[in-house]
NUTORNU-726007 format. One line per 4 residues: number of its first residue (from 1); their letters; for each residue x, y, z of N, C-alpha, C, O. Coordinates in steps of 0.2 Angstrom, whole numbers, padded with zeros to 4 digits, m for minus. Each point is the difference from the previous one (the first is absolute). Layout:
NUM> a> X:Y:Z:X:Y:Z:X:Y:Z:X:Y:Z | ...;
END
This chain:
1> mark> m0160:m0774:0640:m0002:0007:m0001:0004:0005:0004:0000:0000:0006 | 0003:0005:m0010:0004:0005:0004:m0005:0005:0003:m0005:0002:m0002 | 0007:0000:0008:m0004:0004:0005:0002:0007:m0001:0006:0002:m0001 | m0011:0003:0000:0001:0007:0000:0003:0002:0007:m0002:m0002:0005;
5> tvea> 0007:0007:m0005:0003:0002:0006:m0002:0007:0001:m0003:0004:m0004 | 0004:m0001:0010:m0002:0006:0002:0005:0006:m0002:0006:m0001:0002 | m0008:0005:m0006:0005:0006:m0003:0000:0006:0005:0005:0003:0001 | m0011:m0002:0002:m0001:0006:0005:m0006:m0001:0004:m0005:m0003:m0002;
9> vlrg> 0005:0006:0008:m0006:0001:0004:m0001:0008:0001:0004:0003:0003 | m0010:m0001:m0005:m0001:0007:0000:m0006:0002:0004:m0004:m0004:0002 | 0004:0010:0001:m0005:0003:0004:m0003:0006:m0003:0004:0004:m0003 | m0011:m0003:0003:m0003:0005:m0004:0000:0006:0005:0003:0001:0005;
13> nwtr> m0007:0004:m0007:m0001:0007:0003:m0007:0002:0001:m0004:m0001:m0005 | 0002:0004:0010:m0007:0003:0001:0000:0006:m0004:0005:0004:0000 | m0010:m0003:m0003:m0001:0006:m0004:m0007:0002:m0001:m0005:m0004:0003 | 0003:0009:m0007:m0007:0002:m0001:m0001:0000:m0008:0005:0003:m0003;
17> dgag> m0010:m0005:0000:m0001:0000:m0007:m0008:0002:m0001:m0004:0001:0005 | 0002:0000:m0011:m0006:0002:m0002:m0002:0007:0003:0004:0004:m0001 | m0009:m0004:0005:m0002:0007:0003:0002:0000:0007:m0002:0004:0004 | 0007:m0008:m0002:0003:0000:0007:m0001:m0007:0003:0001:0000:0006;
21> vkly> m0002:m0005:m0009:m0001:m0007:0003:0007:m0002:0003:0005:0000:m0004 | m0005:m0002:0010:0006:m0003:0003:0001:m0007:m0002:m0005:m0004:0000 | 0011:0002:m0003:0001:m0007:m0002:0007:m0001:0001:0005:0004:0001 | m0003:m0011:m0002:0007:m0002:0001:0002:m0002:m0007:m0003:m0005:m0003;
25> rvfg> 0008:0008:0000:0002:m0001:m0006:0006:m0005:0000:0006:0001:0002 | m0008:m0007:m0004:0005:m0006:0001:0006:0001:m0005:0006:0000:0002 | m0007:0002:m0008:0005:0003:m0005:m0004:0003:m0005:m0006:0000:m0001 | 0010:0005:m0003:m0004:0003:m0005:0004:0006:m0002:m0001:0006:0002;
29> spgl> 0007:m0006:m0006:0004:0005:m0002:0004:m0002:m0006:0001:m0006:m0001 | 0000:0011:m0004:0003:m0001:m0006:0007:m0004:0001:0003:m0004:m0004 | 0000:0005:0010:0007:m0002:0001:0000:m0008:0001:0005:m0003:0000 | m0011:0000:0001:m0001:m0007:0001:m0003:m0004:m0006:m0001:m0006:0001;
33> vdvm> 0000:0010:m0006:m0003:m0003:m0006:0003:m0006:m0002:m0003:m0006:m0001 | 0010:0006:0000:0003:m0006:m0003:0000:m0006:0005:0000:m0006:m0002 | 0000:0008:0008:0000:m0006:0005:m0006:m0003:0001:m0001:m0006:0000 | m0005:0010:0000:m0007:m0003:0001:m0003:m0002:m0007:m0005:m0003:0000;
37> dpfl> 0007:0005:m0006:m0003:m0001:m0006:m0003:m0007:0000:0004:m0005:0001 | m0011:0004:m0003:m0004:0005:m0003:m0004:0004:0005:m0005:0004:m0001 | 0006:m0005:0008:m0003:0004:0005:0002:0007:0001:0006:0001:0000 | m0010:0003:0001:0002:0007:0001:m0002:0003:0007:0005:0004:0003;
41> llds> m0010:m0006:0000:m0002:0003:0007:m0004:m0005:0004:m0004:m0004:m0003 | 0005:0004:0009:m0005:m0004:0005:m0001:0004:0006:0004:0002:0003 | m0011:0000:m0002:m0002:0004:0005:m0004:m0005:0005:m0004:m0004:m0003 | 0005:0005:0009:m0005:m0003:0005:m0004:0006:0003:0003:0004:0004;
45> fgsr> m0009:m0004:m0005:m0004:0005:0003:m0005:m0002:0005:m0002:m0006:0000 | m0001:0011:0004:m0005:m0002:0005:0002:0002:0007:0005:0002:0002 | m0011:m0001:0002:0001:0002:0006:m0007:m0001:0004:m0005:m0001:m0003 | 0005:0001:0009:m0006:0000:0004:m0003:0007:0001:m0006:0001:0003;
49> dpge> 0010:0004:m0005:m0002:0007:0001:m0003:0003:m0007:0004:0001:m0004 | m0010:0000:0003:m0003:0003:m0006:0004:0006:m0002:0000:0002:m0006 | 0002:0002:0011:0003:0006:m0002:0007:m0001:m0004:0003:0005:m0003 | m0001:m0011:0003:0006:m0001:m0004:m0001:m0003:m0007:0005:m0002:m0004;
53> ylmg> m0011:0000:0002:m0002:m0003:m0006:m0006:0003:m0004:0000:m0001:m0006 | m0005:0004:0010:m0006:0003:m0004:0001:0004:m0005:m0004:0001:m0005 | 0010:0003:0005:0001:0005:m0006:0002:m0003:m0006:m0001:0002:m0006 | 0003:m0009:0006:0000:m0004:m0006:0005:0002:m0005:0005:0004:0001;
57> fpwh> m0006:m0006:m0007:0004:0001:m0006:m0004:0003:m0006:m0003:m0004:m0004 | 0001:0010:0005:m0004:0003:m0005:0002:0000:m0007:0006:m0003:m0001 | m0009:0006:m0004:0001:m0001:m0007:0007:0000:m0002:0004:0005:0002 | m0001:m0010:m0005:0007:0000:m0002:0001:m0004:m0006:m0004:m0005:m0001;
61> phrg> 0009:0006:m0004:0000:m0004:m0006:0005:m0006:0001:0004:0000:0005 | m0004:m0005:m0009:0005:m0005:m0001:0001:m0002:m0007:m0005:0000:m0004 | 0011:m0001:0002:0002:m0003:m0007:0006:m0004:0001:0005:0002:0003 | m0005:m0007:m0007:0006:m0004:m0001:0001:m0006:0005:0005:m0003:0000;
65> ietv> m0010:0002:0005:0001:m0004:0005:m0006:m0004:0002:m0005:0001:m0003 | 0006:m0006:0007:m0006:m0003:0004:0000:0001:0007:0006:0000:0003 | m0012:0001:0000:0000:0001:0007:m0004:m0006:0003:m0006:m0001:m0003 | 0008:m0002:0009:m0004:m0005:0003:m0001:0002:0007:0004:0001:0004;
69> tyll> m0011:0000:m0003:m0002:0001:0007:m0003:m0006:0003:m0005:m0003:m0002 | 0008:0001:0008:m0002:m0006:0004:m0002:0003:0006:0004:0002:0004 | m0011:m0003:m0002:m0003:0003:0006:m0001:m0006:0005:m0003:m0005:m0001 | 0006:0006:0007:m0001:m0004:0006:m0005:0001:0004:m0004:m0004:0003;
73> kgev> 0003:0011:m0002:m0006:0002:0005:m0003:0007:m0003:0004:0003:m0003 | m0010:m0002:0004:m0003:0006:m0002:m0003:0000:m0007:m0001:m0005:m0002 | 0000:0011:m0001:m0002:0001:m0006:0004:0005:m0004:0003:0004:0003 | m0003:m0005:m0010:0003:0005:m0004:m0005:0002:m0005:m0002:m0005:m0004;
77> hhrd> 0000:0011:0003:m0005:0002:m0005:0004:0003:m0006:0004:0004:0002 | m0005:m0007:m0008:0003:0003:m0005:m0004:0002:m0006:m0006:m0003:m0001 | 0008:0007:m0003:m0003:0002:m0006:0005:0004:m0005:0005:0002:0002 | m0007:m0002:m0008:0004:0003:m0005:m0003:0005:m0005:m0007:0000:0001;
81> stgv> 0010:0003:m0005:m0003:0006:m0004:m0004:m0003:m0005:m0004:0004:m0004 | 0004:m0011:0002:m0005:m0003:m0005:m0006:m0002:0003:m0004:m0003:m0004 | 0003:0003:0011:m0006:m0002:0003:0001:m0007:0003:m0005:m0002:0004 | 0010:m0001:m0004:0001:m0007:0003:0001:0002:0008:0003:0004:0002;
85> agvl> m0007:m0008:0002:0000:0001:0007:m0001:m0006:0004:m0003:m0005:m0003 | 0005:0004:0009:m0002:m0005:0004:0003:0000:0007:0003:0005:0002 | m0004:m0010:0002:0003:0000:0007:0004:m0007:0001:m0003:m0005:m0002 | 0009:0006:0004:0003:m0006:0003:m0001:m0001:0007:0000:0004:0004;
89> gegd> m0001:m0011:m0002:m0001:m0001:0007:0005:m0005:0002:0005:m0001:m0003 | m0006:m0001:0009:0006:m0004:0003:0001:m0006:m0004:m0004:m0004:m0002 | 0011:0003:0000:0002:m0006:m0003:0000:0001:m0008:0002:m0004:m0004 | m0005:0010:0002:m0001:0001:m0007:0006:0003:m0003:0005:0002:0003;
93> iqwm> m0004:m0003:m0010:0006:0002:m0003:m0002:0004:m0007:m0005:m0002:m0003 | 0008:0008:0002:m0001:0003:m0007:0007:0000:m0003:0005:0003:0002 | m0005:m0006:m0008:0006:0000:m0004:m0001:0004:m0006:m0004:m0002:m0005 | 0007:0008:0005:m0002:0005:m0005:0006:0001:m0005:0006:0001:0002;
97> tags> m0007:m0002:m0008:0005:0001:m0005:m0002:0007:m0003:m0004:0001:m0004 | 0009:0004:0006:m0002:0007:m0002:0001:0001:m0008:m0003:0003:m0003 | 0009:m0007:0000:0001:0001:m0007:0000:0007:m0002:0004:0004:0003 | m0007:m0002:m0008:0000:0006:m0003:m0002:0006:0004:0001:0006:m0001;
101> gifh> m0005:m0008:0006:m0002:0006:0005:m0007:m0002:0004:m0005:m0001:m0003 | 0006:0002:0009:m0006:0000:0005:0000:0006:0004:0006:0003:0002 | m0012:0000:m0001:0000:0006:0005:m0005:m0002:0005:m0006:m0001:m0001 | 0008:0000:0007:m0005:m0003:0005:0002:0002:0007:0004:0004:0001;
105> eemp> m0009:m0006:0004:0001:0002:0007:m0001:m0007:0004:m0004:m0004:m0002 | 0007:0004:0008:0000:m0006:0004:m0001:0003:0007:0004:0003:0003 | m0010:m0005:0001:m0001:0003:0006:m0002:m0005:0005:m0005:m0003:0000 | 0010:0002:0005:m0001:m0005:0006:m0006:0002:0004:0000:0006:0002;
109> rpgk> m0003:m0011:0000:m0006:0002:0005:0000:m0006:0005:0002:m0006:m0001 | m0005:0007:0007:m0001:m0005:0005:m0005:m0006:m0003:m0004:0002:m0004 | 0006:m0008:0006:m0005:m0005:m0002:m0006:m0001:0005:m0001:0004:0004 | m0002:m0009:m0005:m0006:m0001:0004:0000:m0007:0005:0003:m0005:m0003;
113> kegd> m0004:0006:0009:m0001:m0006:0004:m0007:m0002:0000:m0004:0003:m0003 | 0002:m0008:0007:m0007:m0002:0001:m0004:0005:0003:0002:0004:0004 | m0008:m0003:m0007:m0005:0005:0002:0002:0007:m0003:m0002:0005:0003 | 0006:m0005:m0008:0002:0006:m0004:0004:0005:0005:0001:0006:m0002;
117> qedl> 0002:m0009:0007:0005:0004:0004:0006:0000:m0004:0003:m0005:m0003 | 0000:0011:0003:0007:0001:m0004:0006:m0003:0004:0000:0001:0006 | 0004:m0004:m0010:0006:m0002:0002:0005:0005:m0003:0001:0000:m0006 | 0002:0004:0010:0004:0006:m0002:0007:m0002:m0003:0003:0004:m0003;
121> evkg> m0001:m0010:0004:0007:m0002:m0003:m0001:m0001:m0007:m0004:m0004:m0003 | 0009:0007:m0001:0001:m0001:m0007:0007:m0003:m0001:0005:0003:0003 | m0004:m0008:m0007:0007:m0003:m0001:0000:m0003:m0007:m0004:m0004:m0002 | 0010:0005:m0001:0001:m0003:m0007:0007:0002:m0003:0004:0003:0003;
125> fqlw> m0003:m0005:m0009:0006:0001:m0004:m0002:0002:m0007:m0005:m0001:m0003 | 0010:0005:0001:0000:0002:m0007:0006:m0001:m0003:0005:0002:0002 | m0005:m0006:m0008:0007:m0002:m0003:m0001:0003:m0007:m0005:0000:m0003 | 0011:0003:0001:0000:0003:m0007:0005:m0005:m0004:0005:m0001:0002;
129> inlp> m0007:m0001:m0008:0004:m0004:m0005:0001:0004:m0006:m0005:0002:m0003 | 0011:m0002:0001:0001:0003:m0007:m0002:m0004:m0006:m0001:m0006:0001 | m0001:0009:m0006:m0002:m0003:m0006:0006:0001:m0005:0003:0005:m0001 | m0003:m0010:m0003:0005:0000:m0006:m0002:0005:m0005:m0005:0002:m0001;
133> rssk> 0010:0000:m0003:m0001:0006:m0005:m0006:m0002:m0004:m0004:0004:m0002 | 0003:m0011:0000:m0005:m0002:m0005:m0007:0001:0003:m0005:m0001:m0003 | 0005:0001:0010:m0007:0001:0003:m0001:0006:0004:m0006:0001:0002 | 0010:0004:m0003:m0001:0006:0004:m0006:0004:m0002:m0003:0004:0003;
137> mskp> 0002:m0004:m0010:m0006:0004:m0003:m0006:m0005:m0002:m0003:0001:m0004 | 0003:m0007:0008:m0005:m0005:m0001:m0007:0003:0003:0000:0005:0003 | m0005:m0008:m0005:m0007:0001:0002:0000:m0001:0008:0002:m0005:0002 | m0004:0010:0002:m0001:m0001:0007:m0005:m0006:0002:m0004:m0001:m0004;
141> ryrn> 0005:m0002:0010:m0004:m0005:0002:0000:m0001:0007:0005:0001:0004 | m0011:m0002:m0001:m0001:m0002:0007:m0002:m0007:0001:m0004:m0003:m0004 | 0008:0000:0008:m0002:m0007:0003:m0002:0001:0007:0004:0001:0004 | m0011:m0001:m0003:m0002:0000:0007:m0002:m0007:0003:m0004:m0003:m0003;
145> itrr> 0008:0001:0008:0000:m0007:0002:m0003:0000:0007:0003:0003:0005 | m0008:m0006:m0004:m0003:m0001:0007:0003:m0005:0004:0004:m0004:m0003 | m0004:0005:0009:0003:m0005:0005:m0002:m0007:m0002:0005:m0005:0000 | m0011:0003:m0002:m0002:m0007:m0001:0003:m0003:m0006:0000:m0006:m0001;
149> svpr> 0003:0011:m0004:0003:m0003:m0006:0008:m0001:0001:0003:m0002:m0005 | m0001:0003:0011:0008:0000:0001:0001:m0007:0004:m0003:m0001:0006 | 0007:m0004:m0009:0001:m0006:0004:0003:0001:0006:0005:0004:0001 | m0007:m0007:0005:0003:0000:0006:0002:m0007:0001:m0004:m0005:0002;
153> irld> 0011:0003:m0002:0002:m0006:0000:0003:m0002:0006:0005:0003:0003 | m0007:m0009:0000:0002:m0003:0006:0007:m0003:m0001:0000:m0005:m0004 | 0005:0007:0007:0007:m0003:m0001:0001:m0007:0004:m0003:m0001:0005 | 0008:m0003:m0007:0002:m0006:0004:0002:0002:0007:m0002:m0004:0004;
157> ngge> 0004:0010:m0003:0003:0001:0007:m0006:0004:0004:0002:0002:0006 | m0008:m0002:m0008:m0005:0003:0004:m0001:0007:m0002:m0005:0003:0003 | 0009:0000:m0007:m0001:0007:m0002:m0005:0001:m0006:m0003:m0005:m0001 | 0003:0011:m0001:m0004:0002:m0006:0003:0005:m0005:0004:0004:0002;
161> avlv> m0006:m0005:m0008:0003:0004:m0005:m0006:0003:m0004:m0004:m0004:m0002 | 0003:0011:0002:m0005:0003:m0004:0003:0002:m0007:0005:0004:0000 | m0007:m0008:m0005:0003:0001:m0006:m0003:0004:m0005:m0006:m0001:m0003 | 0009:0007:0001:m0002:0005:m0004:0002:m0002:m0008:m0004:0001:m0004;
165> agri> 0010:m0002:0004:0003:m0001:m0007:0006:m0005:0001:0004:0000:0005 | m0004:m0005:m0010:0005:m0005:0001:m0003:m0007:0001:m0006:m0001:m0001 | 0010:m0004:0003:m0002:m0007:0000:0003:m0003:0006:0006:0001:0002 | m0010:m0005:0002:0003:m0003:0006:m0004:m0007:0000:m0005:m0001:m0002;
169> rapg> 0009:m0004:0005:m0003:m0007:0001:m0004:0000:0007:0003:0002:0005 | m0009:m0004:m0006:m0004:m0001:0006:m0001:m0007:0002:m0002:m0004:m0004 | 0003:0002:0011:m0001:m0007:0002:m0007:m0002:m0002:m0005:0003:0002 | 0005:m0009:m0006:m0006:m0003:m0002:m0004:0003:m0006:m0005:m0003:m0003;
173> ygav> 0008:0009:0000:m0003:0003:m0006:0005:0000:m0006:m0003:0001:m0005 | 0009:m0001:0006:0005:0001:m0005:0001:0007:m0001:0000:0004:0005 | 0002:m0002:m0011:0002:0007:m0001:m0006:0005:0000:m0005:m0002:m0004 | 0005:0007:0007:m0005:0005:0000:0003:0007:m0002:0005:0002:0002;
177> egpv> m0009:0001:m0007:0002:0007:m0002:m0004:0005:0003:m0006:0000:0001 | 0010:0006:m0001:m0004:0006:0002:m0004:0003:m0005:0000:m0002:m0006 | m0005:0006:0008:m0005:0003:m0005:0003:0005:m0005:m0004:0001:m0005 | 0010:0001:0006:0003:0005:m0005:0005:m0003:m0004:0005:m0003:0002;
181> sgla> m0006:0003:m0009:0004:m0003:m0005:0000:0004:m0006:m0004:0005:0000 | 0008:m0007:m0005:0000:0004:m0006:0003:0007:0000:m0002:0004:m0003 | 0007:m0003:0008:0003:0006:0001:0006:0001:m0005:0003:m0004:m0003 | m0002:0011:0002:0005:0002:m0005:0007:m0003:0003:0005:m0001:m0004;
185> tpih> m0004:0001:0011:0006:m0002:0003:m0002:m0005:0005:m0004:0001:0004 | 0006:m0007:m0005:m0002:m0006:0005:0002:0002:0007:0005:0002:0002 | m0010:m0003:0003:0000:0002:0007:m0002:m0005:0004:m0005:m0004:m0001 | 0008:0003:0007:m0003:m0004:0006:m0001:0005:0005:0004:0004:0002;
189> ymdv> m0010:m0005:0001:m0002:0004:0006:m0004:m0005:0005:m0005:m0002:m0002 | 0007:0002:0008:m0003:m0004:0005:0001:0003:0007:0005:0002:0001 | m0010:m0004:0003:0000:0002:0007:0000:m0006:0004:m0004:m0004:0000 | 0010:0003:0003:0001:m0007:0004:0001:0001:0007:0003:0004:0003;
193> tips> m0007:m0009:0001:0001:0000:0007:0002:m0007:0002:m0003:m0005:m0003 | 0009:0004:0007:0002:m0006:0002:0001:0000:0008:0001:0005:0003 | m0002:m0011:0000:0000:m0001:0007:0008:0001:0002:0004:0000:m0004 | m0004:0001:0011:0007:0000:0003:0004:m0006:m0002:m0003:m0006:0000;
197> esef> 0010:0007:m0001:0004:m0006:m0001:m0002:m0004:m0006:0002:m0006:0000 | m0005:0009:m0005:m0001:m0004:m0006:0003:0004:m0006:0003:0005:0001 | m0003:m0009:m0007:0003:0003:m0006:m0005:0000:m0005:m0005:m0004:m0001 | 0007:0008:m0004:m0004:0001:m0006:0005:0000:m0006:0005:0004:0000;
201> syev> m0006:m0008:m0005:0004:0000:m0006:m0004:0001:m0006:m0006:m0002:m0001 | 0009:0006:m0004:m0004:0002:m0006:0005:0001:m0006:0006:0002:0001 | m0008:m0004:m0007:0005:0000:m0005:m0002:0006:m0005:m0005:0001:m0002 | 0010:0003:0001:0000:0006:m0005:0005:m0001:m0005:0006:m0003:0002;
205> rdgy> m0007:0004:m0008:0005:m0001:m0005:0006:0004:0001:0001:0005:0002 | 0005:m0008:m0004:0006:0003:0000:0000:0006:m0004:m0003:0000:m0006 | 0006:0006:0008:0000:0006:m0003:m0006:0005:0002:0001:0006:m0002 | m0005:m0009:0006:m0006:0005:0002:0002:0004:0006:0004:m0003:0004;
209> ttii> m0007:0009:m0003:0001:0003:0006:m0005:m0002:0005:m0006:m0002:m0002 | 0009:0001:0008:m0005:m0003:0006:0001:0004:0006:0006:0001:0002 | m0011:0002:0001:0000:0004:0006:m0005:m0003:0005:m0005:m0002:m0002 | 0007:0002:0008:m0004:m0002:0006:m0001:0006:0005:0004:0002:0002;
213> yvid> m0011:0000:m0001:m0001:0005:0005:m0004:m0003:0006:m0005:m0004:m0001 | 0008:0005:0007:m0002:m0003:0006:m0006:0004:0003:0001:0006:0002 | m0007:m0009:m0002:m0006:0003:0003:0000:m0001:0007:m0002:0005:0004 | 0003:m0011:m0001:0000:m0001:0007:0006:m0005:0001:0002:m0004:m0004;
217> gsik> 0001:0004:0011:0005:m0005:0002:0006:0002:m0003:0002:0005:m0002 | 0002:m0011:0001:0007:0001:m0003:0001:m0007:m0004:m0003:m0005:0002 | 0008:0006:m0007:0001:m0006:m0004:0008:0000:m0001:0004:0004:0001 | m0002:m0011:m0003:0007:m0001:m0002:m0001:m0002:m0007:m0004:m0005:m0001;
221> lgge> 0009:0007:m0003:m0001:m0003:m0007:0006:m0004:m0002:0006:0002:0000 | m0007:m0008:m0001:0005:m0005:m0002:0005:m0001:0006:0006:m0002:m0002 | m0008:0003:0008:0005:m0001:0005:0005:0006:0001:0005:0000:0004 | m0007:0005:m0008:0005:0006:0000:m0002:0006:0004:m0002:m0001:0006;
225> raas> 0001:0006:m0009:m0002:0006:0003:m0007:0000:0002:m0004:m0003:m0003 | 0003:0007:0009:m0007:0000:0002:m0003:0007:m0002:0003:0005:m0002 | m0010:m0005:0002:m0004:0006:m0002:m0006:0000:0005:m0003:m0005:0001 | 0002:0011:0002:m0006:0000:0004:m0005:0005:m0002:0000:0003:m0005;
229> lgql> m0005:m0002:0009:m0006:0005:m0001:0002:0006:m0004:0004:0004:0003 | m0006:m0002:m0008:0001:0006:m0004:0006:0000:m0004:0002:0005:m0003 | 0002:m0011:0002:0006:0000:m0004:m0002:m0004:m0006:m0004:m0004:m0001 | 0008:0006:m0004:0000:m0003:m0007:0006:m0004:m0001:0006:0003:0000;
233> avls> m0006:m0010:m0002:0006:m0003:m0002:0000:m0001:m0008:m0005:m0001:m0003 | 0010:0003:0000:0001:0000:m0007:0005:m0006:m0001:0005:m0001:0002 | m0008:m0004:m0006:0004:m0006:m0002:0004:0000:m0006:m0002:0005:m0004 | 0007:m0009:0003:0003:0000:m0006:m0004:m0002:m0006:m0005:m0004:0001;
237> rege> 0007:0006:m0007:m0004:m0002:m0006:0002:m0007:m0002:m0003:m0004:m0003 | 0009:0002:0005:0003:m0007:m0001:m0003:m0005:0004:m0002:0002:0006 | 0000:m0008:m0008:m0003:m0005:0004:m0007:0000:m0001:m0003:0004:m0003 | 0000:m0010:0005:m0007:m0001:m0001:m0004:m0001:0007:m0006:0002:0000;
241> evki> 0009:m0004:0005:m0004:m0002:0006:0000:0006:0005:0005:0003:0001 | m0011:m0001:0001:m0001:0004:0006:m0001:m0004:0006:m0005:m0003:0000 | 0009:0004:0005:m0002:m0004:0006:0000:0005:0006:0005:0004:0002 | m0011:m0004:0002:m0001:0005:0005:m0002:m0004:0007:m0004:m0005:m0001;
245> aagd> 0007:0007:0006:m0001:m0003:0007:m0003:0005:0005:0003:0005:0000 | m0008:m0007:0003:m0002:0004:0006:0004:m0002:0006:0003:m0005:0001 | m0003:0010:0004:0004:m0001:0006:m0005:m0003:0005:m0004:m0004:m0001 | 0004:0007:0007:m0004:m0003:0006:m0007:0003:0000:m0003:m0001:0005;
249> apar> 0001:0005:m0010:m0007:0002:0000:m0002:0000:m0008:0004:m0001:m0004 | m0011:0000:0003:m0002:0000:m0007:0003:0006:m0004:0001:0005:0003 | m0001:m0006:m0009:0003:0006:m0005:m0005:0000:m0006:m0003:m0005:m0002 | 0002:0012:0000:m0004:0001:m0006:0004:0005:m0004:0003:0004:0002;
253> flll> m0003:m0006:m0009:0004:0004:m0005:m0003:0000:m0006:m0004:m0004:m0002 | 0005:0009:m0002:m0001:0001:m0007:0005:m0003:m0004:0006:0002:0001 | m0007:m0007:m0006:0005:m0002:m0004:m0001:0003:m0007:m0006:m0002:m0003 | 0010:0006:0000:m0001:0003:m0007:0006:m0002:m0004:0006:0000:0002;
257> agrp> m0007:m0002:m0008:0005:m0002:m0005:m0002:0002:m0007:m0006:m0001:m0001 | 0010:0002:m0003:m0001:0002:m0007:0006:0000:m0005:0005:0001:0003 | m0007:m0001:m0009:0006:0000:m0005:0002:0007:m0001:m0004:0004:m0002 | 0010:m0003:0003:0003:0007:m0002:m0002:0002:m0007:0001:m0004:m0005;
261> igep> m0002:0011:0004:m0001:0002:m0006:0006:0003:m0004:0001:m0002:m0006 | 0004:0005:0010:0006:0002:m0003:0000:0005:m0005:0004:0000:m0004 | m0009:0005:0005:0000:0006:m0005:0001:0006:0004:0000:0000:0006 | 0002:0005:m0010:0001:0007:0004:m0007:0002:0003:m0005:m0001:m0002;
265> vawy> 0006:0005:0008:m0006:0002:0003:0001:0008:0001:0005:0002:0003 | m0010:0001:m0005:m0001:0007:0002:m0006:0001:0004:m0006:m0001:m0002 | 0007:0003:0008:m0006:0000:0005:0000:0007:0004:0005:0002:0002 | m0012:0000:m0002:m0001:0006:0004:m0007:m0001:0003:m0005:0000:m0004;
269> gpiv> 0005:0000:0010:m0007:m0001:0004:m0004:m0006:m0003:0003:m0006:0001 | m0009:0006:m0003:m0004:m0005:m0002:0001:m0003:m0007:m0004:m0004:m0002 | 0009:0007:m0001:0001:m0002:m0008:0007:m0003:m0001:0005:0003:0003 | m0005:m0008:m0006:0006:m0004:m0001:0001:m0002:m0007:m0004:m0004:m0003;
273> mnte> 0009:0007:m0001:0001:m0001:m0007:0007:m0002:m0001:0003:m0001:0005 | m0001:0000:m0011:0007:m0002:m0002:0004:0006:m0001:0006:m0001:0001 | m0008:0007:m0004:0004:0005:m0001:m0003:0007:0003:m0005:0000:0002 | 0010:0005:m0001:m0002:0006:0003:m0005:0004:m0005:m0004:0003:0002;
277> eelk> 0005:m0004:m0009:m0005:0003:m0005:m0007:m0003:0001:m0004:0004:0000 | 0004:m0011:0001:m0007:m0003:0001:m0003:0003:0007:m0006:0001:0000 | 0010:0000:0005:m0002:0002:0006:m0003:0008:0000:m0005:0001:0002 | 0009:0003:m0006:m0002:0007:m0001:m0007:0000:m0004:m0004:0004:0001;
281> rafv> 0004:m0008:m0006:m0006:m0001:m0004:m0006:m0001:0004:m0006:0003:m0001 | 0006:m0008:0006:m0005:m0002:0004:m0003:0006:0004:m0006:0001:0001 | 0011:0003:0002:m0002:0006:0004:m0003:0006:m0004:m0004:0003:0002 | 0006:m0003:m0009:m0003:0005:m0004:m0007:m0002:m0001:m0004:0004:0000;
285> elrn> 0003:m0011:m0001:m0007:m0002:m0002:m0004:0001:0006:m0006:0001:0000 | 0009:m0002:0006:m0004:0002:0006:m0003:0007:0001:m0005:0001:0002 | 0010:0003:m0004:m0002:0008:0000:m0005:0001:m0006:m0005:0005:0001 | 0005:m0008:m0007:m0004:0002:m0005:m0007:m0004:m0001:m0004:0001:m0004;
289> gtfi> 0004:m0006:0009:m0006:m0004:0000:m0001:m0006:m0005:m0005:m0002:m0001 | 0011:0000:m0001:0000:m0006:m0005:0003:m0006:0003:0002:m0005:m0004 | m0001:0005:0011:0004:m0006:0003:m0004:m0006:m0001:0003:m0006:m0001 | m0010:0006:0002:m0003:m0007:0000:m0002:m0001:m0008:m0003:0003:m0003;
293> kqep> 0006:m0009:0001:m0001:m0002:m0007:m0005:m0005:m0001:m0004:0000:m0005 | 0002:m0005:0010:m0005:m0005:m0001:m0003:m0001:0007:0003:0000:0005 | m0010:m0002:m0006:m0003:m0003:0006:0003:m0007:0002:0001:m0004:m0005 | m0001:0003:0011:0003:m0007:0002:m0005:m0006:0000:m0006:0001:0000;
297> dvnd> 0009:m0006:m0001:m0004:m0007:0001:m0001:m0001:0007:0005:0002:0004 | m0010:m0005:m0002:m0001:m0001:0007:m0002:m0008:0001:m0005:m0002:m0003 | 0009:m0002:0007:m0002:m0007:0001:m0001:m0001:0007:0005:0002:0004 | m0011:m0004:m0002:m0002:m0001:0007:0001:m0007:0001:m0004:m0004:m0003;
301> l> 0008:0002:0008:0002:m0008:0001:m0003:m0002:0007:0001:m0006:0002;
END
């Protein structure tokens, strides 16, 4: 099996988004669309200071993409203009297919410790995934996935993989699949922790985009270049094996892979279409109140 090689190691930038939330933008610009296809943006958000997140992400639209919110600590209170509402807690995931249009808000809040004492730290990720032309105006859909529905797989090396989408072999259990499937674009999404001086191997189809974001520690990929906390490794599309090694401390990383769409992208803010004409039409509809076409399906897992 041919191994995927490292094409680049990138570092993100601190910025503010929403109503002023401080976050770390790992990547997210039209200039990287071809390199990251089908992925558009990855943000790492959170802080121990409520003054850096309580303002949240008030009402805003999405069309033509999927957004994946993966919460590690705290809460995110969300609601949309059709009345869908809920709360994400620690370890929960929301996989939202905006399709033809969603208008919603997401508000980070402190979580609860024992005895209702607040834990002020909020931490999580939001990933944007492009939709192919055939699905951009599809019916919106929420997949609300609780922590208990996400497989946590003990690895042979003593590490752990939290499997959101994709398939992995678990010792003693065989192949295990994540709770998210049936996507317009096939996606692998997992949160992996491995002990020091250990390795993790995973198979991704030849031709797929594969990116690795380091949450903690540092890693080496296939004995080649290293990536450390806050860095993103972009692997070659050629090859099938992804091989990751930890150094002298445990390492934690997100592994994301997906089949490239290979279509034109017209992107402005939270709306991503194929042509400038489609993009302009979306903003005209926002102004005249015809942006929302259908109420979303909601699947609680």
